[in-house]
MIVEX-589902 format. One record per residue: residue in three letters; chain; x, y, z of N, C-alpha, C, O, CB in turn. Coordinates in nm, 4 decimals, always signed. Last residue first. Glycine has a CB too. Layout:
% residues N
(ALA; A; (X; Y; Z); (X; Y; Z); (X; Y; Z); (X; Y; Z); (X; Y; Z))
...
This chain:
% residues 136
(UNK; A; (-1.3815; +0.5735; +10.6145); (-1.3317; +0.5194; +10.7426); (-1.4089; +0.5830; +10.8557); (-1.3840; +0.5524; +10.9723); (-1.1785; +0.5447; +10.7600))
(UNK; A; (-1.5315; +0.6802; +10.4174); (-1.4570; +0.5590; +10.3865); (-1.3957; +0.4961; +10.5102); (-1.3619; +0.3778; +10.5098); (-1.3492; +0.5889; +10.2862))
(UNK; A; (-1.8437; +0.8367; +10.3590); (-1.7295; +0.8163; +10.4458); (-1.6609; +0.6838; +10.4098); (-1.7281; +0.5865; +10.3755); (-1.7730; +0.8177; +10.5947))
(UNK; A; (-2.0021; +1.0642; +10.1526); (-1.9661; +0.9236; +10.1716); (-1.8381; +0.9147; +10.2535); (-1.7373; +0.9775; +10.2210); (-1.9487; +0.8515; +10.0350))
(UNK; A; (-2.0612; +1.3259; +10.0908); (-2.0755; +1.2855; +10.2313); (-2.0344; +1.1404; +10.2564); (-2.0322; +1.0974; +10.3718); (-2.2187; +1.3054; +10.2757))
(UNK; A; (-2.0428; +1.3580; +9.8202); (-1.9438; +1.4265; +9.9031); (-1.9484; +1.3788; +10.0478); (-1.8493; +1.3904; +10.1198); (-1.9659; +1.5770; +9.8976))
(UNK; A; (-2.2702; +1.2399; +9.7205); (-2.1500; +1.1559; +9.7281); (-2.0381; +1.2244; +9.8057); (-1.9467; +1.1568; +9.8529); (-2.1013; +1.1204; +9.5877))
(UNK; A; (-2.4560; +1.4343; +9.6834); (-2.4567; +1.3645; +9.8129); (-2.3323; +1.2773; +9.8304); (-2.2941; +1.2450; +9.9429); (-2.5831; +1.2781; +9.8260))
(UNK; A; (-2.4213; +1.4897; +9.4148); (-2.3690; +1.5838; +9.5142); (-2.3600; +1.5188; +9.6517); (-2.2668; +1.5455; +9.7275); (-2.4573; +1.7092; +9.5210))
(UNK; A; (-2.5623; +1.2737; +9.3012); (-2.4183; +1.2903; +9.2767); (-2.3553; +1.3805; +9.3822); (-2.2474; +1.3504; +9.4332); (-2.3937; +1.3484; +9.1361))
(UNK; A; (-2.8217; +1.3236; +9.3954); (-2.7548; +1.1958; +9.4267); (-2.6041; +1.2088; +9.4095); (-2.5272; +1.1610; +9.4928); (-2.8087; +1.0820; +9.3365))
(UNK; A; (-2.8711; +1.5774; +9.2825); (-2.8706; +1.5600; +9.4279); (-2.7974; +1.4323; +9.4679); (-2.7198; +1.4326; +9.5634); (-3.0139; +1.5572; +9.4817))
(UNK; A; (-2.8668; +1.5151; +9.0061); (-2.7696; +1.6087; +9.0628); (-2.7592; +1.5909; +9.2144); (-2.6487; +1.5896; +9.2685); (-2.8084; +1.7540; +9.0289))
(UNK; A; (-3.0891; +1.3470; +9.0001); (-2.9573; +1.2952; +8.9609); (-2.8482; +1.3844; +9.0188); (-2.7495; +1.3356; +9.0737); (-2.9443; +1.2869; +8.8059))
(UNK; A; (-3.2885; +1.5279; +9.0714); (-3.2593; +1.4144; +9.1593); (-3.1242; +1.3513; +9.1278); (-3.0531; +1.3072; +9.2181); (-3.3691; +1.3094; +9.1477))
(UNK; A; (-3.2820; +1.7002; +8.8509); (-3.2614; +1.7544; +8.9860); (-3.2233; +1.6422; +9.0822); (-3.1347; +1.6600; +9.1658); (-3.3890; +1.8274; +9.0363))
(UNK; A; (-3.3417; +1.5217; +8.6385); (-3.2118; +1.5874; +8.6457); (-3.1827; +1.6423; +8.7849); (-3.0696; +1.6319; +8.8324); (-3.2048; +1.6993; +8.5442))
(UNK; A; (-3.5152; +1.2267; +8.7703); (-3.5052; +1.3474; +8.6884); (-3.3708; +1.4156; +8.7143); (-3.2950; +1.3730; +8.8014); (-3.6230; +1.4448; +8.7182))
(UNK; A; (-3.4580; +0.8710; +8.7566); (-3.4628; +0.9978; +8.8291); (-3.4531; +1.1151; +8.7320); (-3.3916; +1.1049; +8.6259); (-3.3495; +1.0050; +8.9331))
(UNK; A; (-3.4407; +0.6169; +8.6493); (-3.5448; +0.7053; +8.5991); (-3.5559; +0.8377; +8.6713); (-3.6527; +0.9109; +8.6507); (-3.6739; +0.6368; +8.6061))
(UNK; A; (-3.2309; +0.4606; +8.7071); (-3.3559; +0.4260; +8.7756); (-3.4699; +0.5193; +8.7343); (-3.5832; +0.5024; +8.7794); (-3.3363; +0.4316; +8.9278))
(UNK; A; (-3.0309; +0.5905; +8.5761); (-3.0761; +0.4623; +8.5204); (-3.2063; +0.4160; +8.5839); (-3.2830; +0.3415; +8.5229); (-2.9689; +0.3556; +8.5396))
(UNK; A; (-2.9891; +0.8026; +8.7513); (-3.0453; +0.8290; +8.6183); (-3.1004; +0.7012; +8.5569); (-3.2052; +0.7035; +8.4924); (-2.9390; +0.8906; +8.5257))
(UNK; A; (-2.8748; +0.6616; +8.9676); (-3.0039; +0.7292; +8.9840); (-3.0689; +0.7601; +8.8488); (-3.1901; +0.7455; +8.8336); (-2.9860; +0.8587; +9.0641))
(UNK; A; (-2.6406; +0.5563; +8.8458); (-2.7375; +0.4674; +8.9103); (-2.8734; +0.5358; +8.9215); (-2.9759; +0.4760; +8.8888); (-2.6877; +0.4246; +9.0499))
(UNK; A; (-2.5148; +0.7925; +8.7576); (-2.5559; +0.6906; +8.6606); (-2.6599; +0.5958; +8.7213); (-2.7567; +0.5593; +8.6546); (-2.4334; +0.6107; +8.6117))
(UNK; A; (-2.4716; +0.9283; +9.0036); (-2.5489; +0.9888; +8.8950); (-2.6004; +0.8839; +8.7980); (-2.7176; +0.8864; +8.7603); (-2.4643; +1.0910; +8.8204))
(UNK; A; (-2.3111; +0.7487; +9.1489); (-2.4421; +0.7882; +9.2011); (-2.5298; +0.8460; +9.0903); (-2.6491; +0.8162; +9.0837); (-2.4261; +0.8907; +9.3145))
(UNK; A; (-2.0851; +0.7407; +8.9774); (-2.1607; +0.6188; +9.0083); (-2.3009; +0.6552; +9.0560); (-2.3991; +0.5983; +9.0083); (-2.0874; +0.5342; +9.1157))
(UNK; A; (-2.0079; +1.0112; +8.9855); (-2.0455; +0.9482; +8.8587); (-2.1276; +0.8227; +8.8826); (-2.2286; +0.8006; +8.8157); (-1.9209; +0.9143; +8.7765))
(UNK; A; (-1.9432; +1.0429; +9.2547); (-2.0543; +1.1177; +9.1976); (-2.1027; +1.0583; +9.0669); (-2.2228; +1.0548; +9.0398); (-2.0145; +1.2608; +9.1762))
(UNK; A; (-1.7184; +0.8782; +9.2726); (-1.8374; +0.8465; +9.3514); (-1.9610; +0.9173; +9.2961); (-2.0696; +0.8596; +9.2912); (-1.8160; +0.8854; +9.4980))
(UNK; A; (-1.5498; +1.0184; +9.0793); (-1.5821; +0.8753; +9.0715); (-1.7116; +0.8434; +9.1454); (-1.8044; +0.7877; +9.0867); (-1.4674; +0.7915; +9.1292))
(UNK; A; (-1.5678; +1.3078; +9.1424); (-1.5735; +1.2506; +9.0082); (-1.6163; +1.1042; +9.0053); (-1.7111; +1.0699; +8.9347); (-1.4401; +1.2640; +8.9429))
(UNK; A; (-1.7942; +1.4715; +9.3632); (-1.6688; +1.3989; +9.3434); (-1.6789; +1.3163; +9.2148); (-1.7846; +1.2622; +9.1826); (-1.6368; +1.3071; +9.4662))
(UNK; A; (-1.9716; +1.7537; +9.2190); (-1.9692; +1.6242; +9.2880); (-1.8314; +1.5618; +9.2720); (-1.7590; +1.5948; +9.1781); (-2.0795; +1.5287; +9.2326))
(UNK; A; (-2.1644; +1.9677; +9.0771); (-2.0546; +1.9763; +9.1717); (-2.0560; +1.8498; +9.2571); (-2.1311; +1.8394; +9.3541); (-2.0654; +2.1051; +9.2603))
(UNK; A; (-2.2504; +1.9550; +8.7426); (-2.2798; +1.9008; +8.8751); (-2.1539; +1.9053; +8.9607); (-2.0494; +1.8530; +8.9218); (-2.3340; +1.7557; +8.8651))
(UNK; A; (-2.3893; +2.1527; +8.4999); (-2.2627; +2.1157; +8.5616); (-2.2918; +2.0754; +8.7054); (-2.3509; +2.1522; +8.7812); (-2.1585; +2.2332; +8.5550))
(UNK; A; (-2.6471; +2.0574; +8.2823); (-2.6119; +2.1132; +8.4123); (-2.4759; +2.0621; +8.4559); (-2.4495; +1.9420; +8.4499); (-2.7183; +2.0783; +8.5173))
(UNK; A; (-2.8626; +2.1165; +8.0155); (-2.7327; +2.0644; +8.0584); (-2.6924; +2.1359; +8.1851); (-2.7019; +2.2582; +8.1952); (-2.6244; +2.0820; +7.9479))
(UNK; A; (-3.0944; +2.2106; +7.9026); (-3.1060; +2.1241; +8.0193); (-2.9749; +2.0600; +8.0598); (-2.9747; +1.9595; +8.1308); (-3.2068; +2.0178; +7.9934))
(UNK; A; (-3.0059; +2.1959; +7.5619); (-3.0860; +2.2576; +7.6675); (-3.0973; +2.1590; +7.7825); (-3.1085; +2.0382; +7.7613); (-3.2275; +2.2992; +7.6152))
(UNK; A; (-2.6676; +2.0889; +7.4829); (-2.8134; +2.0739; +7.4753); (-2.8835; +2.1511; +7.5878); (-2.8271; +2.1692; +7.6957); (-2.8520; +1.9250; +7.4817))
(UNK; A; (-2.4172; +2.3416; +7.4161); (-2.4621; +2.2201; +7.4843); (-2.6139; +2.2097; +7.4729); (-2.6817; +2.3109; +7.4551); (-2.4178; +2.2200; +7.6340))
(UNK; A; (-2.3834; +2.5761; +7.2791); (-2.2836; +2.4710; +7.2593); (-2.3250; +2.3371; +7.3200); (-2.2744; +2.2320; +7.2806); (-2.1518; +2.5141; +7.3185))
(UNK; A; (-2.5318; +2.7952; +7.3314); (-2.5733; +2.7136; +7.2175); (-2.4774; +2.5981; +7.1908); (-2.4901; +2.5296; +7.0893); (-2.5848; +2.7998; +7.0938))
(UNK; A; (-2.4325; +2.9209; +7.5645); (-2.5759; +2.9051; +7.5449); (-2.6186; +2.8167; +7.4303); (-2.7312; +2.7670; +7.4304); (-2.6347; +3.0347; +7.5258))
(UNK; A; (-2.1962; +3.0024; +7.6793); (-2.2170; +3.0281; +7.5364); (-2.3639; +3.0143; +7.5000); (-2.4144; +3.0873; +7.4146); (-2.1324; +2.9322; +7.4513))
(UNK; A; (-2.2170; +2.8963; +7.9352); (-2.2349; +3.0404; +7.9176); (-2.2587; +3.0772; +7.7711); (-2.3323; +3.1714; +7.7416); (-2.1130; +3.1151; +7.9706))
(UNK; A; (-2.1519; +2.6312; +7.8832); (-2.2867; +2.6634; +7.9312); (-2.3154; +2.8116; +7.9086); (-2.4255; +2.8481; +7.8674); (-2.3020; +2.6274; +8.0818))
(UNK; A; (-1.8835; +2.6645; +7.8119); (-1.9790; +2.6085; +7.7152); (-2.1224; +2.6406; +7.7548); (-2.2049; +2.6735; +7.6696); (-1.9609; +2.4565; +7.7035))
(UNK; A; (-1.7793; +2.7625; +8.0527); (-1.7746; +2.8458; +7.9321); (-1.8740; +2.7957; +7.8276); (-1.9412; +2.8756; +7.7623); (-1.6322; +2.8475; +7.8732))
(UNK; A; (-1.8187; +2.5388; +8.2178); (-1.8858; +2.6658; +8.2488); (-1.8886; +2.7573; +8.1263); (-1.9898; +2.8221; +8.0996); (-1.8151; +2.7369; +8.3664))
(UNK; A; (-1.6444; +2.3594; +8.0899); (-1.7890; +2.3325; +8.0899); (-1.8660; +2.4604; +8.1209); (-1.9678; +2.4881; +8.0575); (-1.8247; +2.2218; +8.1930))
(UNK; A; (-1.3998; +2.4888; +8.1423); (-1.4415; +2.4623; +8.0044); (-1.5915; +2.4389; +7.9967); (-1.6586; +2.4918; +7.9080); (-1.3664; +2.3411; +7.9478))
(UNK; A; (-1.3906; +2.4885; +8.4233); (-1.3942; +2.6156; +8.3499); (-1.4415; +2.5968; +8.2062); (-1.5154; +2.6803; +8.1539); (-1.2561; +2.6807; +8.3506))
(UNK; A; (-1.3758; +2.2127; +8.4713); (-1.4883; +2.2910; +8.5230); (-1.5017; +2.4205; +8.4432); (-1.6114; +2.4571; +8.4008); (-1.4696; +2.3219; +8.6743))
(UNK; A; (-1.1314; +2.1635; +8.3540); (-1.2498; +2.0935; +8.3024); (-1.3753; +2.1681; +8.3465); (-1.4693; +2.1845; +8.2688); (-1.2535; +1.9454; +8.3519))
(UNK; A; (-0.9606; +2.3095; +8.5127); (-0.9887; +2.3602; +8.3783); (-1.1032; +2.2847; +8.3115); (-1.1660; +2.3381; +8.2201); (-0.8640; +2.3512; +8.2920))
(UNK; A; (-0.9918; +2.1527; +8.7793); (-1.0174; +2.2932; +8.7504); (-1.0495; +2.3338; +8.6096); (-1.1572; +2.3886; +8.5860); (-0.9061; +2.3667; +8.7898))
(UNK; A; (-1.1065; +1.8066; +8.7330); (-1.0225; +1.9137; +8.7867); (-1.0565; +2.0497; +8.7277); (-1.1396; +2.0606; +8.6375); (-0.8771; +1.8828; +8.7613))
(UNK; A; (-1.3437; +1.6397; +8.6509); (-1.2416; +1.6030; +8.7479); (-1.1732; +1.7246; +8.8098); (-1.1822; +1.7431; +8.9311); (-1.1386; +1.5144; +8.6826))
(UNK; A; (-1.7081; +1.6666; +8.6316); (-1.5717; +1.6949; +8.5890); (-1.4715; +1.6508; +8.6953); (-1.5062; +1.6278; +8.8111); (-1.5550; +1.8441; +8.5588))
(UNK; A; (-2.0229; +1.5873; +8.4929); (-1.9327; +1.5812; +8.6069); (-1.7908; +1.5949; +8.5564); (-1.7563; +1.5415; +8.4510); (-1.9508; +1.4496; +8.6867))
(UNK; A; (-2.3302; +1.6917; +8.3797); (-2.1883; +1.6875; +8.3461); (-2.1081; +1.6887; +8.4756); (-2.1228; +1.7790; +8.5579); (-2.1482; +1.8072; +8.2541))
(UNK; A; (-2.6390; +1.5755; +8.2779); (-2.5571; +1.6068; +8.3948); (-2.4114; +1.5891; +8.3559); (-2.3728; +1.4839; +8.3049); (-2.5943; +1.5163; +8.5173))
(UNK; A; (-2.8982; +1.6786; +8.0758); (-2.7649; +1.6200; +8.0755); (-2.6910; +1.6691; +8.1992); (-2.6813; +1.7896; +8.2229); (-2.6869; +1.6565; +7.9450))
(UNK; A; (-3.2442; +1.6047; +7.9970); (-3.1369; +1.6822; +8.0582); (-3.0067; +1.6045; +8.0565); (-3.0045; +1.4827; +8.0386); (-3.1734; +1.7209; +8.2013))
(UNK; A; (-3.4170; +1.4604; +7.8524); (-3.4432; +1.4664; +7.9965); (-3.3384; +1.5481; +8.0708); (-3.3432; +1.5595; +8.1933); (-3.4488; +1.3263; +8.0544))
(UNK; A; (-3.3417; +1.4362; +7.5885); (-3.4508; +1.5270; +7.6192); (-3.4825; +1.5407; +7.7668); (-3.5657; +1.6232; +7.8044); (-3.5712; +1.4829; +7.5489))
(UNK; A; (-3.1226; +1.2897; +7.5512); (-3.2471; +1.2296; +7.5055); (-3.3678; +1.3159; +7.5361); (-3.4818; +1.2756; +7.5133); (-3.2649; +1.0945; +7.5679))
(UNK; A; (-2.7892; +1.3178; +7.5034); (-2.9106; +1.3975; +7.5224); (-3.0310; +1.3278; +7.4629); (-3.0409; +1.3089; +7.3416); (-2.8945; +1.5359; +7.4602))
(UNK; A; (-2.5552; +1.1915; +7.4453); (-2.6351; +1.1376; +7.5555); (-2.7664; +1.2104; +7.5767); (-2.8471; +1.1689; +7.6598); (-2.5561; +1.1421; +7.6819))
(UNK; A; (-2.4469; +1.3331; +7.2251); (-2.4702; +1.1881; +7.2154); (-2.5632; +1.1358; +7.3242); (-2.6423; +1.0450; +7.2988); (-2.3382; +1.1141; +7.2225))
(UNK; A; (-2.4162; +1.5927; +7.3244); (-2.5140; +1.5673; +7.2174); (-2.5481; +1.4194; +7.2065); (-2.6631; +1.3832; +7.1818); (-2.4606; +1.6178; +7.0833))
(UNK; A; (-2.2086; +1.5479; +7.5041); (-2.3393; +1.5913; +7.5534); (-2.4478; +1.5672; +7.4489); (-2.5588; +1.5258; +7.4825); (-2.3355; +1.7397; +7.5921))
(UNK; A; (-2.0019; +1.4813; +7.3249); (-2.0476; +1.3831; +7.4233); (-2.1864; +1.4196; +7.4750); (-2.2724; +1.3326; +7.4883); (-1.9480; +1.3733; +7.5403))
(UNK; A; (-1.9729; +1.7250; +7.1875); (-2.0126; +1.6040; +7.1147); (-2.0666; +1.4979; +7.2103); (-2.1660; +1.4319; +7.1800); (-1.8936; +1.5477; +7.0352))
(UNK; A; (-1.8871; +1.8921; +7.3977); (-2.0116; +1.9206; +7.3243); (-2.0626; +1.7971; +7.2512); (-2.1823; +1.7683; +7.2531); (-1.9898; +2.0347; +7.2241))
(UNK; A; (-1.6439; +1.7643; +7.4623); (-1.7509; +1.7772; +7.5622); (-1.8845; +1.8010; +7.4932); (-1.9841; +1.7369; +7.5267); (-1.7204; +1.8925; +7.6611))
(UNK; A; (-1.4970; +1.7942; +7.2283); (-1.5281; +1.6596; +7.2773); (-1.6425; +1.6624; +7.3780); (-1.7277; +1.5736; +7.3787); (-1.4041; +1.5961; +7.3411))
(UNK; A; (-1.4830; +2.0770; +7.2185); (-1.5474; +2.0014; +7.1104); (-1.5855; +1.8610; +7.1555); (-1.6947; +1.8136; +7.1243); (-1.4553; +1.9935; +6.9887))
(UNK; A; (-1.3374; +2.1440; +7.4444); (-1.4759; +2.1889; +7.4336); (-1.5506; +2.1090; +7.3274); (-1.6682; +2.0769; +7.3447); (-1.4812; +2.3387; +7.4007))
(UNK; A; (-1.1254; +1.9370; +7.6080); (-1.1633; +1.9807; +7.4748); (-1.3106; +2.0179; +7.4729); (-1.3975; +1.9341; +7.4967); (-1.1336; +1.8714; +7.3708))
(UNK; A; (-0.8465; +1.9323; +7.8301); (-0.9901; +1.9245; +7.8053); (-1.0201; +1.9862; +7.6696); (-0.9495; +2.0756; +7.6230); (-1.0704; +1.9958; +7.9175))
(UNK; A; (-0.5668; +1.7118; +7.8912); (-0.6309; +1.8420; +7.8839); (-0.7803; +1.8257; +7.8669); (-0.8343; +1.7169; +7.8872); (-0.5730; +1.9248; +7.7695))
(UNK; A; (-0.3315; +1.5082; +7.7267); (-0.3939; +1.5495; +7.8514); (-0.4499; +1.6899; +7.8359); (-0.3874; +1.7763; +7.7744); (-0.2933; +1.5434; +7.9682))
(UNK; A; (-0.4149; +1.3780; +7.3963); (-0.3270; +1.4319; +7.4993); (-0.4044; +1.4612; +7.6268); (-0.5257; +1.4417; +7.6342); (-0.2578; +1.5585; +7.4495))
(UNK; A; (-0.5602; +1.3006; +7.1747); (-0.5377; +1.2020; +7.2816); (-0.4375; +1.2490; +7.3871); (-0.3815; +1.1669; +7.4597); (-0.4891; +1.0720; +7.2216))
(UNK; A; (-0.6322; +1.5095; +7.0160); (-0.5157; +1.4311; +6.9736); (-0.4688; +1.3326; +7.0820); (-0.3542; +1.2876; +7.0816); (-0.4011; +1.5250; +6.9363))
(UNK; A; (-0.8401; +1.6260; +7.1572); (-0.8712; +1.5557; +7.0320); (-0.7547; +1.4708; +6.9827); (-0.7760; +1.3704; +6.9147); (-0.9100; +1.6556; +6.9244))
(UNK; A; (-0.7707; +1.5580; +7.5066); (-0.7824; +1.6443; +7.3899); (-0.8088; +1.5604; +7.2655); (-0.8005; +1.4376; +7.2695); (-0.6553; +1.7293; +7.3719))
(UNK; A; (-0.9532; +1.4206; +7.7874); (-0.8351; +1.4589; +7.7131); (-0.8663; +1.5512; +7.5974); (-0.9723; +1.6136; +7.5908); (-0.7653; +1.3377; +7.6628))
(UNK; A; (-1.2793; +1.2794; +7.7618); (-1.1520; +1.2962; +7.8289); (-1.0405; +1.3363; +7.7362); (-1.0337; +1.2922; +7.6215); (-1.1152; +1.1717; +7.8983))
(UNK; A; (-1.5717; +1.2238; +7.8014); (-1.5113; +1.3310; +7.7230); (-1.3786; +1.3635; +7.7900); (-1.3664; +1.4609; +7.8642); (-1.6054; +1.4586; +7.7137))
(UNK; A; (-1.7973; +0.9552; +7.7860); (-1.6713; +1.0067; +7.8386); (-1.6204; +1.1141; +7.7441); (-1.6250; +1.0982; +7.6221); (-1.5660; +0.8928; +7.8561))
(UNK; A; (-2.1402; +0.9207; +7.8464); (-2.0332; +0.9461; +7.7499); (-1.9135; +1.0042; +7.8231); (-1.9269; +1.0903; +7.9100); (-2.0807; +1.0420; +7.6372))
(UNK; A; (-2.4302; +0.7294; +7.8936); (-2.3103; +0.7865; +7.9548); (-2.2067; +0.8055; +7.8452); (-2.1873; +0.7177; +7.7611); (-2.2550; +0.6950; +8.0700))
(UNK; A; (-2.7760; +0.6839; +7.9376); (-2.6656; +0.7073; +7.8439); (-2.5510; +0.7813; +7.9125); (-2.5718; +0.8821; +7.9801); (-2.7147; +0.7873; +7.7216))
(UNK; A; (-2.8759; +0.4464; +8.1891); (-2.8768; +0.5824; +8.1351); (-2.7604; +0.5994; +8.0387); (-2.6564; +0.5358; +8.0560); (-2.8692; +0.6875; +8.2488))
(UNK; A; (-2.9591; +0.1106; +8.1089); (-2.8719; +0.2063; +8.1759); (-2.8809; +0.3421; +8.1074); (-2.8920; +0.3517; +7.9851); (-2.7263; +0.1559; +8.1768))
(UNK; A; (-3.1504; -0.1359; +8.1357); (-3.1657; -0.0091; +8.0656); (-3.0873; +0.0989; +8.1395); (-3.1428; +0.1703; +8.2230); (-3.3155; +0.0300; +8.0535))
(UNK; A; (-2.9092; -0.3790; +8.2324); (-3.0452; -0.3448; +8.1921); (-3.0471; -0.2151; +8.1146); (-2.9561; -0.1872; +8.0365); (-3.1363; -0.3344; +8.3134))
(UNK; A; (-2.6626; -0.2991; +8.4841); (-2.7052; -0.3487; +8.3533); (-2.8479; -0.3088; +8.3228); (-2.9008; -0.2145; +8.3817); (-2.6915; -0.4995; +8.3466))
(UNK; A; (-2.5861; -0.1805; +8.7241); (-2.6584; -0.3067; +8.7251); (-2.7078; -0.3569; +8.5922); (-2.7884; -0.4498; +8.5880); (-2.7710; -0.2948; +8.8127))
(UNK; A; (-2.4225; +0.0253; +8.7778); (-2.5650; +0.0578; +8.7651); (-2.6495; -0.0670; +8.7479); (-2.7721; -0.0602; +8.7564); (-2.5877; +0.1518; +8.6476))
(UNK; A; (-2.1664; -0.0647; +8.7596); (-2.2284; -0.0666; +8.8922); (-2.3758; -0.0302; +8.8888); (-2.4471; -0.0525; +8.9866); (-2.1559; +0.0279; +8.9842))
(UNK; A; (-2.1183; -0.0186; +8.4864); (-2.1178; -0.1548; +8.5404); (-2.1871; -0.1645; +8.6746); (-2.2585; -0.2612; +8.7012); (-1.9766; -0.2047; +8.5536))
(UNK; A; (-2.1251; +0.2614; +8.4815); (-2.2232; +0.1846; +8.4049); (-2.2328; +0.0415; +8.4576); (-2.3424; -0.0128; +8.4716); (-2.1863; +0.1839; +8.2554))
(UNK; A; (-1.9028; +0.3188; +8.6430); (-2.0357; +0.3656; +8.6802); (-2.1448; +0.2869; +8.6090); (-2.2454; +0.2502; +8.6698); (-2.0498; +0.5135; +8.6491))
(UNK; A; (-1.6942; +0.1929; +8.4939); (-1.7223; +0.1570; +8.6329); (-1.8647; +0.1956; +8.6707); (-1.9391; +0.1136; +8.7245); (-1.6221; +0.2250; +8.7276))
(UNK; A; (-1.7073; +0.3294; +8.2488); (-1.7269; +0.1841; +8.2530); (-1.7614; +0.1382; +8.3943); (-1.8489; +0.0534; +8.4121); (-1.6008; +0.1111; +8.2031))
(UNK; A; (-1.6515; +0.5919; +8.3351); (-1.7777; +0.5624; +8.2672); (-1.8081; +0.4126; +8.2728); (-1.9219; +0.3733; +8.2987); (-1.7727; +0.6104; +8.1206))
(UNK; A; (-1.3940; +0.5538; +8.4329); (-1.4993; +0.5927; +8.5267); (-1.6371; +0.5667; +8.4639); (-1.7292; +0.5238; +8.5334); (-1.4846; +0.7427; +8.5668))
(UNK; A; (-1.2642; +0.4880; +8.1899); (-1.2670; +0.3922; +8.3008); (-1.3774; +0.4259; +8.4009); (-1.4470; +0.3363; +8.4486); (-1.1312; +0.3894; +8.3719))
(UNK; A; (-1.2971; +0.7241; +8.0367); (-1.3529; +0.5968; +7.9897); (-1.3658; +0.4954; +8.1036); (-1.4663; +0.4249; +8.1130); (-1.2654; +0.5388; +7.8780))
(UNK; A; (-1.1523; +0.9065; +8.1965); (-1.2945; +0.9280; +8.1700); (-1.3621; +0.7991; +8.1255); (-1.4721; +0.7678; +8.1711); (-1.3133; +1.0363; +8.0638))
(UNK; A; (-0.8964; +0.7861; +8.1804); (-0.9638; +0.8024; +8.3101); (-1.1134; +0.8201; +8.2888); (-1.1933; +0.7552; +8.3564); (-0.9057; +0.9235; +8.3879))
(UNK; A; (-0.8356; +0.7984; +7.9023); (-0.8501; +0.6694; +7.9703); (-0.9196; +0.6791; +8.1062); (-0.9944; +0.5886; +8.1432); (-0.7148; +0.6069; +7.9883))
(UNK; A; (-0.8338; +1.0885; +7.8691); (-0.9302; +1.0022; +7.8014); (-0.9470; +0.8679; +7.8699); (-1.0600; +0.8256; +7.8942); (-0.8885; +0.9807; +7.6591))
(UNK; A; (-0.7962; +1.3247; +8.1201); (-0.7394; +1.2037; +8.0609); (-0.8501; +1.1205; +7.9970); (-0.9485; +1.0862; +8.0625); (-0.6636; +1.1207; +8.1673))
(UNK; A; (-0.9343; +1.5179; +8.2403); (-0.8173; +1.5610; +8.1643); (-0.7524; +1.4447; +8.0895); (-0.6643; +1.4649; +8.0059); (-0.7156; +1.6260; +8.2571))
(UNK; A; (-1.2845; +1.4435; +8.1989); (-1.1561; +1.4299; +8.2677); (-1.0465; +1.4868; +8.1791); (-1.0640; +1.5019; +8.0582); (-1.1266; +1.2812; +8.3035))
(UNK; A; (-1.6212; +1.4330; +8.2288); (-1.5134; +1.5114; +8.1704); (-1.3891; +1.4986; +8.2577); (-1.3888; +1.5375; +8.3744); (-1.5549; +1.6600; +8.1548))
(UNK; A; (-1.8964; +1.2569; +8.1474); (-1.7845; +1.2548; +8.2412); (-1.6638; +1.3192; +8.1752); (-1.6102; +1.2669; +8.0775); (-1.7519; +1.1097; +8.2867))
(UNK; A; (-2.2382; +1.3012; +8.1257); (-2.1104; +1.3237; +8.0587); (-2.0031; +1.3330; +8.1661); (-2.0170; +1.4073; +8.2633); (-2.1134; +1.4533; +7.9697))
(UNK; A; (-2.5491; +1.1405; +8.1080); (-2.4354; +1.1740; +8.1931); (-2.3116; +1.1905; +8.1058); (-2.2824; +1.1052; +8.0220); (-2.4126; +1.0649; +8.3020))
(UNK; A; (-2.8996; +1.2055; +8.0647); (-2.7692; +1.1649; +8.0136); (-2.6589; +1.2140; +8.1054); (-2.6731; +1.3164; +8.1723); (-2.7477; +1.2179; +7.8715))
(UNK; A; (-3.1997; +1.0814; +8.1928); (-3.0986; +1.1856; +8.2009); (-2.9677; +1.1290; +8.1475); (-2.9296; +1.0170; +8.1815); (-3.0822; +1.2377; +8.3473))
(UNK; A; (-3.4101; +0.9030; +7.9615); (-3.3310; +0.9103; +8.0838); (-3.2340; +1.0272; +8.0771); (-3.1913; +1.0673; +7.9689); (-3.2548; +0.7791; +8.1071))
(UNK; A; (-3.7453; +0.9380; +7.8313); (-3.5995; +0.9399; +7.8185); (-3.5318; +0.9534; +7.9548); (-3.5886; +1.0075; +8.0496); (-3.5557; +1.0545; +7.7268))
(UNK; A; (-4.0120; +0.7531; +7.9939); (-3.9555; +0.8438; +7.8949); (-3.8048; +0.8359; +7.8891); (-3.7441; +0.7396; +7.9359); (-3.9972; +0.9846; +7.9241))
(UNK; A; (-4.0682; +0.5837; +8.2007); (-4.1242; +0.5512; +8.0698); (-4.0602; +0.6333; +7.9597); (-4.0541; +0.5893; +7.8449); (-4.2740; +0.5731; +8.0696))
(UNK; A; (-3.8294; +0.4699; +8.4431); (-3.9024; +0.5763; +8.3744); (-3.9551; +0.5277; +8.2402); (-3.8949; +0.4423; +8.1750); (-3.8125; +0.6991; +8.3546))
(UNK; A; (-3.8581; +0.2367; +8.6981); (-3.8022; +0.2691; +8.5673); (-3.8915; +0.3714; +8.4992); (-4.0140; +0.3591; +8.4988); (-3.7873; +0.1419; +8.4797))
């Protein structure tokens, strides 16, 4: 367990309920205790399907403790929205990184590793490694 702040995780989906469910699953599988901060940023401000730069920025601010923020996304325009926010330079906390990982498996790996005190590079590696998980 880390002595300092934990990497924050933001889960961006086109659907608010999907983002919330994946956040709950990942947090639950992290084993309780001192879990890394996780925020869901799903859908639009009016609870529709889509992505919202404002919701993503707010979620990143909520989980930022100074150790960096890992952002995982579900589909294309979520990726584009996060890339645009990063390019703006002042919309997301310093140390925010878009992580190329499968949404559910990557979220679980990211939250588990961040909760164990891993740094941002290690959290990203754990989430990215989820691409190699075999199911059959």
